[in-house]
C-alpha positions as CSV (number, residue, x, y, z in Angstrom):
1,M,43.4,70.4,-12.1
2,S,45.0,70.1,-15.5
3,D,48.1,68.4,-14.0
4,T,45.9,65.8,-12.4
5,H,44.1,65.2,-15.7
6,K,47.3,65.2,-17.7
7,N,48.9,62.6,-15.3
8,G,45.9,60.3,-15.7
9,A,44.3,60.3,-12.3
10,T,41.8,57.6,-11.6
11,V,39.2,57.2,-8.9
12,H,37.2,54.2,-7.9
13,E,35.0,53.2,-4.9
14,V,36.6,50.8,-2.6
15,K,34.8,47.5,-1.8
16,S,37.2,46.0,0.8
17,V,38.9,48.0,3.5
18,D,41.4,46.7,6.1
19,L,42.4,49.8,8.2
20,A,44.7,47.7,10.4
21,K,46.9,47.0,7.4
22,N,46.1,50.3,5.6
23,T,44.9,48.4,2.6
24,F,42.0,49.3,0.3
25,D,40.9,46.6,-2.2
26,G,44.2,44.9,-1.4
27,H,46.4,47.9,-2.3
28,K,48.4,49.8,0.4
29,A,47.7,53.5,0.4
30,D,50.4,56.1,0.4
31,L,48.0,58.5,2.1
32,Y,44.7,58.0,3.9
33,I,42.4,60.9,4.5
34,N,39.5,60.2,7.0
35,T,36.7,62.7,7.3
36,N,35.1,60.8,10.2
37,Q,31.8,60.8,8.5
38,L,29.5,58.0,9.8
39,G,28.3,55.7,7.0
40,G,30.6,57.2,4.4
41,K,32.3,55.5,1.6
42,H,36.0,54.9,0.7
43,F,37.5,55.9,-2.6
44,L,40.9,55.1,-4.0
45,V,42.6,57.8,-6.1
46,T,45.6,56.9,-8.2
47,V,47.8,59.8,-9.4
48,V,51.3,59.9,-10.9
49,G,53.7,61.9,-8.7
50,G,56.5,64.1,-9.7
51,D,58.8,61.1,-9.8
52,N,56.5,59.5,-12.5
53,R,55.5,56.7,-10.0
54,P,51.9,56.1,-9.1
55,K,50.7,57.2,-5.7
56,L,47.6,55.8,-4.0
57,I,45.4,58.1,-1.9
58,A,42.5,56.6,0.0
59,I,39.7,59.0,1.0
60,H,36.8,58.4,3.3
61,L,33.9,60.7,2.4
């Protein structure tokens, strides 16, 4: 948890999803986690990886 906070993780609710292109608010996700919940929402998490580059993780909850 402290590594995520130290690396400056951000989370926001996604307004526009295009699953055919794997884009969320126009950004291509590095990882997409789908919980198969009906009527759920998508969130985009940005974290800095070990290589100091931002990684985008889209989550459907």
